[in-house]
One Martini backbone bead per residue (centre of mass of N, CA, C, O) as a GRO file, in nm:
protein
  469
    1MET     BB    1   2.762  -1.668  -2.599
    2ALA     BB    2   2.480  -1.584  -2.470
    3ARG     BB    3   2.310  -1.594  -2.193
    4LYS     BB    4   2.019  -1.708  -2.104
    5LYS     BB    5   1.752  -1.564  -1.974
    6LYS     BB    6   1.590  -1.600  -1.690
    7GLU     BB    7   1.283  -1.710  -1.607
    8LEU     BB    8   1.042  -1.554  -1.437
    9PRO     BB    9   0.801  -1.592  -1.219
   10LEU     BB   10   0.471  -1.696  -1.141
   11LEU     BB   11   0.266  -1.582  -0.880
   12GLU     BB   12   0.009  -1.743  -0.722
   13GLY     BB   13  -0.199  -1.617  -0.490
   14ILE     BB   14  -0.116  -1.340  -0.375
   15GLU     BB   15  -0.083  -1.147  -0.084
   16ILE     BB   16  -0.143  -0.828  -0.019
   17THR     BB   17  -0.040  -0.626   0.288
   18ASP     BB   18   0.102  -0.347   0.181
   19VAL     BB   19   0.274  -0.038   0.193
   20ALA     BB   20   0.546   0.154   0.046
   21ALA     BB   21   0.784   0.246  -0.123
   22GLU     BB   22   0.703   0.442  -0.390
   23GLY     BB   23   0.389   0.336  -0.372
   24ASN     BB   24   0.409   0.044  -0.317
   25ALA     BB   25   0.342  -0.265  -0.279
   26ILE     BB   26   0.324  -0.569  -0.066
   27ALA     BB   27   0.483  -0.895  -0.048
   28ARG     BB   28   0.523  -1.218   0.122
   29ILE     BB   29   0.765  -1.481   0.042
   30ASP     BB   30   0.879  -1.589   0.277
   31ASN     BB   31   1.191  -1.401   0.257
   32LEU     BB   32   1.031  -1.236   0.031
   33VAL     BB   33   1.015  -0.923  -0.109
   34VAL     BB   34   0.742  -0.767  -0.285
   35PHE     BB   35   0.714  -0.519  -0.535
   36ILE     BB   36   0.386  -0.357  -0.616
   37PRO     BB   37   0.218  -0.187  -0.831
   38TYR     BB   38  -0.122  -0.101  -0.776
   39GLY     BB   39  -0.173  -0.218  -0.509
   40ALA     BB   40  -0.369  -0.374  -0.233
   41PRO     BB   41  -0.457  -0.438   0.055
   42GLY     BB   42  -0.606  -0.775   0.013
   43ASP     BB   43  -0.505  -0.864  -0.231
   44ILE     BB   44  -0.543  -1.123  -0.486
   45ALA     BB   45  -0.259  -1.230  -0.688
   46ASP     BB   46  -0.097  -1.256  -0.994
   47VAL     BB   47   0.269  -1.244  -1.003
   48LYS     BB   48   0.502  -1.093  -1.191
   49ILE     BB   49   0.843  -1.126  -1.226
   50ASP     BB   50   1.101  -0.879  -1.317
   51ARG     BB   51   1.281  -0.869  -1.048
   52LYS     BB   52   1.580  -1.019  -0.884
   53LYS     BB   53   1.692  -1.050  -0.556
   54HIS     BB   54   1.789  -1.171  -0.273
   55SER     BB   55   1.555  -1.004  -0.078
   56TYR     BB   56   1.409  -0.905  -0.340
   57ALA     BB   57   1.121  -0.796  -0.551
   58GLU     BB   58   0.985  -0.726  -0.878
   59GLY     BB   59   0.643  -0.653  -0.989
   60HIS     BB   60   0.326  -0.759  -1.133
   61ILE     BB   61  -0.003  -0.759  -1.215
   62ASP     BB   62  -0.155  -1.018  -1.402
   63ARG     BB   63  -0.392  -1.101  -1.188
   64LEU     BB   64  -0.699  -1.034  -1.029
   65VAL     BB   65  -0.855  -1.242  -0.822
   66SER     BB   66  -0.898  -1.061  -0.547
   67PRO     BB   67  -1.016  -0.780  -0.442
   68SER     BB   68  -1.006  -0.550  -0.235
   69ASN     BB   69  -1.225  -0.385   0.000
   70ILE     BB   70  -1.069  -0.097  -0.035
   71ARG     BB   71  -1.114  -0.057  -0.317
   72ILE     BB   72  -1.121   0.195  -0.566
   73GLU     BB   73  -1.219   0.398  -0.824
   74PRO     BB   74  -1.044   0.560  -1.041
   75ARG     BB   75  -1.067   0.853  -1.206
   76CYS     BB   76  -0.839   0.800  -1.391
   77GLU     BB   77  -0.764   0.685  -1.715
   78HIS     BB   78  -0.426   0.668  -1.650
   79PHE     BB   79  -0.424   0.463  -1.454
   80GLY     BB   80  -0.119   0.258  -1.446
   81THR     BB   81   0.063   0.442  -1.653
   82CYS     BB   82   0.098   0.668  -1.510
   83GLY     BB   83   0.338   0.788  -1.257
   84GLY     BB   84   0.112   0.902  -1.107
   85CYS     BB   85  -0.117   0.845  -0.872
   86ARG     BB   86  -0.081   0.554  -0.719
   87TRP     BB   87  -0.339   0.592  -0.494
   88GLN     BB   88  -0.633   0.610  -0.639
   89HIS     BB   89  -0.735   0.313  -0.521
   90LEU     BB   90  -0.730   0.463  -0.246
   91PRO     BB   91  -0.835   0.571   0.020
   92TYR     BB   92  -0.766   0.867   0.179
   93GLN     BB   93  -0.763   0.762   0.478
   94PHE     BB   94  -0.537   0.548   0.408
   95GLN     BB   95  -0.314   0.735   0.302
   96ILE     BB   96  -0.267   0.899   0.561
   97GLU     BB   97  -0.200   0.660   0.744
   98ALA     BB   98   0.050   0.562   0.573
   99LYS     BB   99   0.206   0.835   0.620
  100GLN     BB  100   0.230   0.821   0.923
  101ARG     BB  101   0.389   0.554   0.922
  102GLN     BB  102   0.632   0.661   0.760
  103VAL     BB  103   0.723   0.851   0.978
  104LYS     BB  104   0.755   0.647   1.210
  105ASP     BB  105   0.957   0.459   1.067
  106ALA     BB  106   1.187   0.659   1.037
  107LEU     BB  107   1.226   0.731   1.332
  108ASP     BB  108   1.278   0.429   1.434
  109ARG     BB  109   1.491   0.315   1.196
  110ILE     BB  110   1.687   0.579   1.165
  111ALA     BB  111   1.701   0.776   1.415
  112LYS     BB  112   1.665   0.636   1.702
  113ILE     BB  113   1.478   0.831   1.885
  114GLU     BB  114   1.337   1.045   2.091
  115TYR     BB  115   0.975   1.095   2.098
  116PRO     BB  116   0.676   1.197   2.057
  117GLY     BB  117   0.388   1.189   1.963
  118ILE     BB  118   0.225   1.185   1.676
  119MET     BB  119   0.055   1.390   1.511
  120PRO     BB  120  -0.194   1.414   1.332
  121ILE     BB  121  -0.252   1.432   1.027
  122LEU     BB  122  -0.278   1.671   0.763
  123GLY     BB  123  -0.517   1.699   0.552
  124SER     BB  124  -0.662   1.748   0.253
  125LYS     BB  125  -0.915   1.917   0.136
  126ASN     BB  126  -0.796   1.868  -0.155
  127ILE     BB  127  -0.765   1.581  -0.388
  128TYR     BB  128  -0.830   1.766  -0.614
  129GLY     BB  129  -0.706   2.045  -0.783
  130TYR     BB  130  -0.436   2.137  -0.606
  131ARG     BB  131  -0.238   2.224  -0.821
  132ASN     BB  132  -0.040   2.512  -0.926
  133LYS     BB  133   0.158   2.301  -1.088
  134MET     BB  134   0.245   2.217  -1.429
  135GLU     BB  135   0.436   1.975  -1.643
  136TYR     BB  136   0.481   1.935  -1.989
  137THR     BB  137   0.545   1.694  -2.255
  138PHE     BB  138   0.664   1.704  -2.578
  139SER     BB  139   0.624   1.429  -2.816
  140ASN     BB  140   0.698   1.198  -3.109
  141ARG     BB  141   0.683   0.954  -2.880
  142CYS     BB  142   0.454   0.771  -2.778
  143TRP     BB  143   0.301   0.569  -2.569
  144LEU     BB  144   0.246   0.223  -2.577
  145THR     BB  145   0.068  -0.014  -2.502
  146PHE     BB  146   0.032  -0.344  -2.505
  147GLU     BB  147  -0.242  -0.354  -2.640
  148GLN     BB  148  -0.161  -0.184  -2.883
  149MET     BB  149   0.075  -0.365  -2.981
  150ARG     BB  150  -0.101  -0.632  -3.007
  151SER     BB  151  -0.322  -0.531  -3.219
  152GLY     BB  152  -0.168  -0.432  -3.509
  153GLU     BB  153  -0.196  -0.145  -3.510
  154GLU     BB  154  -0.164   0.161  -3.650
  155PHE     BB  155   0.046   0.472  -3.537
  156PRO     BB  156   0.118   0.748  -3.695
  157ASP     BB  157   0.032   0.925  -3.439
  158ARG     BB  158   0.286   1.005  -3.184
  159ASP     BB  159   0.186   1.253  -3.042
  160ALA     BB  160   0.260   1.415  -2.731
  161ALA     BB  161   0.100   1.543  -2.419
  162GLY     BB  162   0.276   1.494  -2.103
  163PHE     BB  163   0.418   1.215  -1.945
  164HIS     BB  164   0.667   1.040  -1.830
  165ILE     BB  165   0.770   0.736  -1.827
  166PRO     BB  166   0.889   0.534  -1.617
  167GLY     BB  167   1.216   0.468  -1.734
  168ALA     BB  168   1.143   0.660  -1.997
  169PHE     BB  169   1.275   0.930  -2.154
  170ASP     BB  170   1.129   0.892  -2.466
  171LYS     BB  171   0.849   0.841  -2.320
  172VAL     BB  172   0.503   0.965  -2.368
  173LEU     BB  173   0.206   1.029  -2.213
  174ASP     BB  174  -0.098   1.093  -2.334
  175ILE     BB  175  -0.311   1.346  -2.200
  176LYS     BB  176  -0.640   1.414  -2.163
  177ASN     BB  177  -0.686   1.418  -1.820
  178CYS     BB  178  -0.613   1.610  -1.543
  179HIS     BB  179  -0.692   1.628  -1.182
  180LEU     BB  180  -0.470   1.822  -1.030
  181GLN     BB  181  -0.589   2.051  -1.194
  182ASP     BB  182  -0.734   2.282  -1.325
  183ASN     BB  183  -0.916   2.254  -1.623
  184LEU     BB  184  -0.755   2.490  -1.762
  185GLY     BB  185  -0.501   2.316  -1.811
  186ASN     BB  186  -0.612   2.128  -2.018
  187ARG     BB  187  -0.703   2.338  -2.227
  188ILE     BB  188  -0.429   2.460  -2.283
  189ARG     BB  189  -0.279   2.194  -2.369
  190LEU     BB  190  -0.473   2.115  -2.606
  191PHE     BB  191  -0.444   2.376  -2.766
  192THR     BB  192  -0.148   2.353  -2.816
  193LYS     BB  193  -0.142   2.080  -2.961
  194GLN     BB  194  -0.339   2.159  -3.190
  195TYR     BB  195  -0.183   2.406  -3.298
  196CYS     BB  196   0.086   2.254  -3.378
  197LYS     BB  197  -0.048   2.065  -3.580
  198GLU     BB  198  -0.185   2.272  -3.764
  199HIS     BB  199   0.120   2.437  -3.802
  200GLY     BB  200   0.366   2.242  -3.823
  201LEU     BB  201   0.474   2.189  -3.520
  202PRO     BB  202   0.705   1.998  -3.391
  203PHE     BB  203   0.765   1.762  -3.182
  204TYR     BB  204   0.988   1.654  -2.967
  205ASP     BB  205   1.301   1.466  -2.993
  206LEU     BB  206   1.451   1.296  -2.743
  207ARG     BB  207   1.676   1.158  -2.914
  208GLU     BB  208   1.758   1.382  -3.142
  209GLN     BB  209   1.719   1.681  -3.051
  210HIS     BB  210   1.438   1.781  -3.209
  211GLY     BB  211   1.226   2.059  -3.237
  212PHE     BB  212   0.976   2.269  -3.107
  213MET     BB  213   0.785   2.136  -2.896
  214ARG     BB  214   0.855   2.064  -2.548
  215THR     BB  215   0.730   2.255  -2.315
  216LEU     BB  216   0.476   2.304  -2.038
  217MET     BB  217   0.374   2.565  -1.811
  218ILE     BB  218   0.132   2.567  -1.540
  219ARG     BB  219  -0.007   2.833  -1.337
  220ILE     BB  220  -0.247   2.830  -1.058
  221ALA     BB  221  -0.356   3.049  -0.844
  222SER     BB  222  -0.544   3.112  -0.560
  223THR     BB  223  -0.618   3.410  -0.699
  224GLY     BB  224  -0.644   3.329  -1.028
  225GLU     BB  225  -0.370   3.342  -1.145
  226VAL     BB  226  -0.194   3.292  -1.474
  227MET     BB  227   0.078   3.082  -1.586
  228VAL     BB  228   0.266   3.063  -1.898
  229VAL     BB  229   0.517   2.836  -2.030
  230VAL     BB  230   0.702   2.812  -2.330
  231VAL     BB  231   0.901   2.548  -2.464
  232ALA     BB  232   1.159   2.558  -2.703
  233GLY     BB  233   1.369   2.368  -2.954
  234SER     BB  234   1.343   2.647  -3.125
  235ASN     BB  235   1.444   2.965  -3.297
  236ASP     BB  236   1.132   3.035  -3.378
  237ILE     BB  237   0.997   3.329  -3.307
  238ALA     BB  238   0.749   3.364  -3.483
  239ALA     BB  239   0.612   3.088  -3.386
  240ILE     BB  240   0.610   3.159  -3.089
  241GLU     BB  241   0.441   3.421  -3.100
  242ALA     BB  242   0.194   3.298  -3.237
  243LEU     BB  243   0.120   3.101  -3.013
  244LEU     BB  244   0.102   3.317  -2.783
  245SER     BB  245  -0.125   3.479  -2.913
  246ALA     BB  246  -0.328   3.250  -2.914
  247LEU     BB  247  -0.337   3.211  -2.621
  248ARG     BB  248  -0.415   3.503  -2.529
  249ASP     BB  249  -0.686   3.510  -2.703
  250THR     BB  250  -0.819   3.238  -2.587
  251PHE     BB  251  -0.692   3.305  -2.276
  252PRO     BB  252  -0.779   3.559  -2.057
  253GLU     BB  253  -0.674   3.418  -1.790
  254ILE     BB  254  -0.399   3.501  -1.875
  255THR     BB  255  -0.147   3.700  -1.678
  256SER     BB  256   0.122   3.521  -1.770
  257LEU     BB  257   0.366   3.534  -2.046
  258HIS     BB  258   0.604   3.288  -2.180
  259TYR     BB  259   0.946   3.217  -2.298
  260VAL     BB  260   1.170   2.930  -2.413
  261VAL     BB  261   1.489   2.867  -2.545
  262ASN     BB  262   1.586   2.506  -2.563
  263LEU     BB  263   1.909   2.361  -2.679
  264LYS     BB  264   1.951   2.150  -2.485
  265VAL     BB  265   1.922   1.841  -2.338
  266ASN     BB  266   1.770   1.941  -2.099
  267ASP     BB  267   1.466   2.069  -1.943
  268SER     BB  268   1.593   2.283  -1.793
  269ILE     BB  269   1.539   2.650  -1.701
  270ALA     BB  270   1.731   2.768  -1.493
  271ASP     BB  271   1.978   2.848  -1.734
  272GLN     BB  272   1.747   3.021  -1.870
  273GLU     BB  273   1.586   3.242  -2.065
  274VAL     BB  274   1.309   3.440  -1.982
  275VAL     BB  275   1.043   3.557  -2.184
  276HIS     BB  276   0.838   3.828  -2.179
  277PHE     BB  277   0.522   3.874  -2.347
  278SER     BB  278   0.269   3.896  -2.130
  279GLY     BB  279   0.166   4.074  -1.895
  280LYS     BB  280   0.282   3.977  -1.619
  281PRO     BB  281   0.591   3.860  -1.473
  282TYR     BB  282   0.380   3.751  -1.259
  283ILE     BB  283   0.241   3.595  -0.975
  284GLU     BB  284  -0.002   3.562  -0.701
  285GLU     BB  285  -0.002   3.495  -0.366
  286GLU     BB  286  -0.193   3.427  -0.059
  287MET     BB  287  -0.144   3.522   0.300
  288GLU     BB  288  -0.285   3.695   0.538
  289GLY     BB  289  -0.230   3.954   0.321
  290LEU     BB  290   0.002   3.828   0.187
  291LYS     BB  291   0.217   3.868  -0.093
  292PHE     BB  292   0.338   3.644  -0.351
  293ARG     BB  293   0.578   3.624  -0.582
  294VAL     BB  294   0.575   3.429  -0.901
  295GLY     BB  295   0.788   3.297  -1.104
  296PRO     BB  296   0.908   3.082  -1.350
  297LYS     BB  297   1.153   2.998  -1.128
  298SER     BB  298   0.990   2.954  -0.886
  299PHE     BB  299   0.937   2.846  -0.567
  300TYR     BB  300   0.627   2.676  -0.477
  301GLN     BB  301   0.402   2.536  -0.328
  302THR     BB  302   0.173   2.327  -0.500
  303ASN     BB  303  -0.020   2.358  -0.240
  304SER     BB  304  -0.161   2.629  -0.135
  305LEU     BB  305  -0.356   2.558   0.099
  306GLN     BB  306  -0.154   2.358   0.246
  307ALA     BB  307   0.078   2.561   0.290
  308TYR     BB  308  -0.065   2.721   0.509
  309GLU     BB  309  -0.075   2.488   0.717
  310LEU     BB  310   0.233   2.448   0.728
  311TYR     BB  311   0.313   2.747   0.815
  312LYS     BB  312   0.162   2.738   1.080
  313VAL     BB  313   0.325   2.517   1.209
  314VAL     BB  314   0.597   2.660   1.192
  315ARG     BB  315   0.515   2.907   1.362
  316ASP     BB  316   0.450   2.752   1.620
  317PHE     BB  317   0.723   2.598   1.656
  318ALA     BB  318   0.892   2.868   1.685
  319ASP     BB  319   0.789   3.049   1.917
  320LEU     BB  320   0.754   3.352   1.888
  321GLN     BB  321   0.809   3.687   2.077
  322GLY     BB  322   0.981   3.930   1.884
  323ASN     BB  323   1.322   3.895   1.968
  324GLU     BB  324   1.427   3.721   1.720
  325LEU     BB  325   1.666   3.546   1.544
  326VAL     BB  326   1.616   3.431   1.212
  327TYR     BB  327   1.672   3.146   1.029
  328ASP     BB  328   1.620   3.067   0.671
  329LEU     BB  329   1.666   2.769   0.522
  330TYR     BB  330   1.571   2.740   0.211
  331THR     BB  331   1.367   2.990   0.131
  332GLY     BB  332   1.334   3.068  -0.146
  333THR     BB  333   1.079   3.325  -0.174
  334GLY     BB  334   1.032   3.385   0.148
  335THR     BB  335   0.765   3.276   0.266
  336ILE     BB  336   0.838   3.204   0.562
  337ALA     BB  337   1.001   3.465   0.639
  338ASN     BB  338   0.751   3.654   0.593
  339PHE     BB  339   0.541   3.496   0.775
  340VAL     BB  340   0.726   3.539   1.052
  341SER     BB  341   0.819   3.841   1.089
  342SER     BB  342   0.613   3.970   1.286
  343ARG     BB  343   0.743   3.770   1.532
  344ALA     BB  344   1.023   3.908   1.478
  345SER     BB  345   1.315   4.101   1.461
  346HIS     BB  346   1.491   3.895   1.247
  347VAL     BB  347   1.540   3.778   0.907
  348ILE     BB  348   1.737   3.512   0.750
  349GLY     BB  349   1.773   3.423   0.403
  350ILE     BB  350   1.866   3.116   0.231
  351GLU     BB  351   1.959   3.058  -0.125
  352TYR     BB  352   2.053   2.933  -0.422
  353VAL     BB  353   1.846   3.083  -0.598
  354LYS     BB  354   1.859   3.394  -0.722
  355GLU     BB  355   1.571   3.450  -0.826
  356ALA     BB  356   1.432   3.384  -0.553
  357ILE     BB  357   1.574   3.610  -0.387
  358ASP     BB  358   1.456   3.834  -0.560
  359ASP     BB  359   1.161   3.756  -0.474
  360ALA     BB  360   1.190   3.791  -0.171
  361ILE     BB  361   1.255   4.083  -0.160
  362ILE     BB  362   1.002   4.185  -0.312
  363ASN     BB  363   0.803   4.066  -0.104
  364SER     BB  364   0.888   4.241   0.126
  365GLN     BB  365   0.842   4.518  -0.012
  366ALA     BB  366   0.536   4.474  -0.094
  367ASN     BB  367   0.468   4.415   0.240
  368GLY     BB  368   0.643   4.613   0.423
  369ILE     BB  369   0.902   4.455   0.497
  370ALA     BB  370   1.209   4.532   0.711
  371ASN     BB  371   1.315   4.240   0.876
  372THR     BB  372   1.474   4.141   0.608
  373GLU     BB  373   1.726   3.908   0.461
  374PHE     BB  374   1.913   3.801   0.164
  375TYR     BB  375   2.082   3.507   0.034
  376ALA     BB  376   2.296   3.373  -0.216
  377GLY     BB  377   2.376   3.024  -0.218
  378ASP     BB  378   2.527   2.780  -0.118
  379MET     BB  379   2.483   2.669   0.191
  380LYS     BB  380   2.779   2.559   0.264
  381ASP     BB  381   2.900   2.846   0.168
  382VAL     BB  382   2.731   3.057   0.349
  383LEU     BB  383   2.696   2.875   0.609
  384THR     BB  384   2.908   3.006   0.833
  385ASP     BB  385   3.097   3.107   1.095
  386GLY     BB  386   3.138   3.394   0.961
  387PHE     BB  387   2.838   3.466   0.913
  388ILE     BB  388   2.745   3.449   1.201
  389SER     BB  389   2.937   3.657   1.322
  390GLU     BB  390   2.814   3.890   1.142
  391HIS     BB  391   2.486   3.837   1.189
  392GLY     BB  392   2.432   3.617   1.416
  393ARG     BB  393   2.302   3.435   1.645
  394PRO     BB  394   2.052   3.215   1.640
  395ASP     BB  395   1.758   3.141   1.798
  396VAL     BB  396   1.616   3.049   1.513
  397MET     BB  397   1.562   2.757   1.304
  398ILE     BB  398   1.469   2.719   0.951
  399VAL     BB  399   1.433   2.413   0.772
  400ASP     BB  400   1.402   2.336   0.393
  401PRO     BB  401   1.509   2.093   0.234
  402PRO     BB  402   1.574   1.884   0.025
  403ARG     BB  403   1.547   1.544  -0.021
  404ALA     BB  404   1.857   1.508   0.077
  405GLY     BB  405   1.907   1.717   0.272
  406MET     BB  406   2.161   1.793   0.474
  407HIS     BB  407   2.457   1.884   0.484
  408GLN     BB  408   2.722   1.828   0.692
  409ASP     BB  409   2.819   2.119   0.716
  410VAL     BB  410   2.542   2.241   0.811
  411VAL     BB  411   2.525   2.069   1.066
  412ASP     BB  412   2.787   2.175   1.195
  413VAL     BB  413   2.703   2.479   1.207
  414ILE     BB  414   2.458   2.439   1.390
  415LEU     BB  415   2.615   2.301   1.622
  416ARG     BB  416   2.775   2.572   1.681
  417ALA     BB  417   2.535   2.780   1.704
  418LEU     BB  418   2.301   2.687   1.879
  419PRO     BB  419   2.000   2.710   1.870
  420HIS     BB  420   1.725   2.690   2.054
  421ARG     BB  421   1.565   2.637   1.784
  422ILE     BB  422   1.425   2.391   1.550
  423VAL     BB  423   1.268   2.385   1.226
  424TYR     BB  424   1.181   2.088   1.045
  425VAL     BB  425   1.141   2.067   0.707
  426SER     BB  426   1.002   1.779   0.507
  427CYS     BB  427   0.986   1.560   0.204
  428ASN     BB  428   1.187   1.347   0.370
  429PRO     BB  429   1.180   1.127   0.632
  430ALA     BB  430   1.456   0.983   0.593
  431THR     BB  431   1.659   1.239   0.583
  432GLN     BB  432   1.550   1.361   0.841
  433ALA     BB  433   1.617   1.135   1.037
  434ARG     BB  434   1.921   1.141   0.995
  435ASP     BB  435   1.954   1.444   1.095
  436LEU     BB  436   1.839   1.395   1.382
  437GLN     BB  437   2.060   1.209   1.467
  438LEU     BB  438   2.288   1.428   1.441
  439LEU     BB  439   2.121   1.627   1.666
  440ASN     BB  440   2.064   1.463   1.930
  441ASP     BB  441   2.285   1.561   2.141
  442ALA     BB  442   2.170   1.866   2.134
  443TYR     BB  443   1.863   1.758   2.063
  444ARG     BB  444   1.515   1.761   2.121
  445VAL     BB  445   1.214   1.632   2.056
  446GLU     BB  446   0.877   1.791   2.075
  447ALA     BB  447   0.758   1.778   1.774
  448VAL     BB  448   0.515   1.601   1.527
  449GLN     BB  449   0.394   1.710   1.187
  450PRO     BB  450   0.223   1.601   0.955
  451VAL     BB  451   0.171   1.674   0.599
  452ASP     BB  452  -0.048   1.679   0.322
  453MET     BB  453   0.029   1.773  -0.028
  454PHE     BB  454  -0.016   1.468  -0.195
  455PRO     BB  455  -0.249   1.327  -0.320
  456HIS     BB  456  -0.205   0.992  -0.440
  457THR     BB  457   0.061   0.989  -0.294
  458HIS     BB  458   0.349   0.911  -0.086
  459HIS     BB  459   0.393   1.186  -0.008
  460VAL     BB  460   0.545   1.376   0.267
  461GLU     BB  461   0.522   1.604   0.517
  462ASN     BB  462   0.755   1.721   0.788
  463VAL     BB  463   0.741   1.846   1.124
  464VAL     BB  464   1.008   1.955   1.347
  465LYS     BB  465   1.067   2.010   1.689
  466LEU     BB  466   1.363   2.166   1.838
  467THR     BB  467   1.553   2.158   2.136
  468LEU     BB  468   1.779   2.253   2.356
  469ARG     BB  469   1.938   2.062   2.610
   0.00000   0.00000   0.00000
């Protein structure tokens, strides 16, 4: 006989005191830390415990007894259900101050190294409509709120076009209006949804793995160019092309239109063929007169205006005099490599995704840049002692790894190459701090500059300048 699950308590009148990891708020009861989504420091709330471990618990606000005086009204109607924008109820000034503290906490608690004072975080000029890329999932099984389920009402139409509910791979929240991208993105998504319903094109069943309409990617560049990629879960080319023709005719703003037939289990299109349907095969971003081609599989910082501020910090920290050999690790489409190339003798970029390297080479050619070269492959396999012997010891290294940080093999090669300066760009201050500790015997931290790329989320970019001791 199964043991009856213990009922977890309702904690009444609890004060929320701070924000913490993953965008949650926290409260402390005796020696127990409770993580609570969508709370604000200063809230007094009844908190229902959902999960309890020895030293911490997770819960949710059952009743807001007394709201914090810093709370503001979220703009989005989906706030509290959608997994994104978990800080919309907090003033933007508070958000960036919390991100600044997050960087300091990582350096103090994880890196445990000496560093100068952290420069004030660079906030984003636009806190809505700032994303140049959005990806929407289409599902025949939309998420129903607790209120909807308790109402007893029937919901025969469960089709949804929106975002996955956190922790529920097969549930998608139907989004009416997302404020993170220009409203054109909303109009394209809603049109696609309506077209599919009117033409009997079924939304994808994430459990049974069948259906027509699967995902939709919309990129809107700072130049005004627009890319749309329709991903179908069915090889019905006639239906796909009819949908794309309707999109092209309805939205003349679309300058690059593509489709993918994805018949595998996961949604990633990195290993799938992208078919160019109409317009240009790419869109372009622009910085200081440089044009950067962005294809369907390309990585480009999703906040275009703030990316420019980030890259200016990187260039300043690199302190190039014109005669340096620069290695740009995790170069993506070569944006940083090309951006700093005019101040260096030669720049070598390395990136795992071959399509991104193809774009990087094209970006150099399109901008008349002749002092760059790019290599594709896993960083730990490409960046070896032999590679450095062949291509030269770098004077400056720029590294911008994924959230997991740098592989130990990469750190080891850097420590053997010993460039004079390292500029470390990170989207995860915790793994960056870990790597800084590994580099600490050979390098000292000279400058730290946080940059907010993602308002209303807990995510923060951080740039660190290191010099050889």
